[in-house]
N, C-alpha and C positions, 0 to 999 in steps of 0.2 A: 504494500500500500504506500510505502514511502516514495516520494517523488525523487526523481533524479535532480540534483542541484543544477540550476540554470543560472547563468550570469545575468544579474538584474539589468545591467546596461544593455546587453544584447536583447533581452526580452522586450525592453522598452522600444529599442530601435526597430525590432521586427513586428511590433504590434501597435502601431499608432491608432488603428481603428478601435482596438479594445480600450485604449486610453481615452479616446474621444467619446466613446459611448459609456464610459464609467465602469466597464467590466474589469479593468485593470487599473489599480490605484497605487500610488507611491506614498508611503508614510513620510511625514516631515522628518528631516534628519536630526532627531533629538535624542537618539538612543546611543548608549555606550555598548561596546562589544565585550562580552565575557564568555568564558568557556573555551575549550580547545577547538570546537567546531565552528569556524567562522562562516562557513557556507552550509545552509540547511534549508529544507523545504518540507512541506507536508500539509495535510488537511488540518483545518483550524477547529479547536474546541475553545469556546469563549467562557469567561468567568468574570463577574463583576463583584469586587469586594472593596472595602475601605478600611485600611489599617488593621486588617484581620487576615490571618493566613490559614485558618482551619480548612476551608474548602480548597485552597491551593494544594495543601498537603494531601488531602483526600484524592484529588484528581491524579496527582503524581504517584500515588500508591497503586493506581490502576495500570494495566498494560497500555503502553503508549501507541503501539502499532504504527510508529513513524509519524504520529501526529505532532502538532505544535499547539501548546497551551498559550492562549492569549489572555492575559490577566489585566483587566482595567482596574487599577488600584486608585483611580481618581487623580493620578498625578501627585499623590501625597509625597512630600519630602520630609515627613516627620518620623518615619520608622521604616524598617525593611519588612516586606511581605514575602520574601523568599530568601532562604539561606542555604548553606552547604549541604545539610542532610537531605532535604527534599530534592535538591538538584542531583545528588548522588543517586537517590532512589529513582529519579526520572531517567537518568542515564541507564541504570540497570534494568528498568522496565521498558526501554525501547522508545522513549519519546525523542523526536528529532530536535525539538527546541522549545524554548519558553520566551515569550515576549511579555515584559512587565511594564505597565504604565505606572511606575512607582519605583521604589528602591529595593535593592538587595543587600545582603551582608555576607560575610565569610568569602570575600572575593578571591583570596588565594586558593581556597578549597574549590570554589566554583571553577576557577581558571584551570584546575587540574582535571576537570571532568570532560569526557568526550561527548559534549552536547553543546548546542548553540543557545546562548542566553543573551538577551538584549534587555536593558533596563535604563531608566533615566539617570540613576546614580547609585552610589552605595551609602549606607547609613548604619551605624552600629546598634541602634535601638531595635528591639524585636517588636513584632506586631501583637495585637490583641488576639485572644483565643475564644471568641464568642460564637464562631460558626455562622456569622452573618454574611449574606451575599446572594447572588443570583447566578445560576448555571445556564449555559446554552442560550444566552440573550444577546441581541446586537449590542455592540459597544462602540463608542466613538473615541478613537485614540489617534493622536498626531494628525488631526485634520481629516481623518478617514473613518467611515463607518465600516465596521468589520462584523461579519455574521458567522455564526457557527456553520461549519461545513464548507466555507470558502477555503482557498489555498493561500499559504504564505510562502514567500521566497525571500531569503535573506542572504546577503554576502557583504563584504566590506564596503561596497558602493551604496547599499541601502536595503530597504525592505519594501517588497511589493505584495499586494493582496489582489487575488484574482477570484472571480466568481467560480471559475472552473480550473481544473488541472491544465497546466500549459505544457506544450511540447515544442521542441525546436524544429 
């Protein structure tokens, strides 16, 4: 199920019609690159939380099957909603990557994992543990609406979201 990594610049150059009709969108370049896998792609699973990481951990305990977890943390810069242990678990469970509209922590540990992680920044404080949030809902991150089941493509040039799986 995991997509073959595609170069985001090449995808944009080859698909101007998809960009024009909104089927292919580029996220604003606001994310830092973490993890050993700088290039990753896969079908999206969405999650919306705010300064709470219980649902993030629950998702990453599941088998990833090459998917990408997109977490809308509301852009909070007050705590980290993802740390080293869940990222290690995500790697072991076959997730392709994690995109966090918020902060992470345990950066050295995450950078040792063979998984792609994008986040706004790092923060040493941990998140709440209330279990609040919404699964499989549309989220708005970096100027782009992202829906469960769409496809994410990430490389050092940026992050693309497509309504469907892309091929070269």
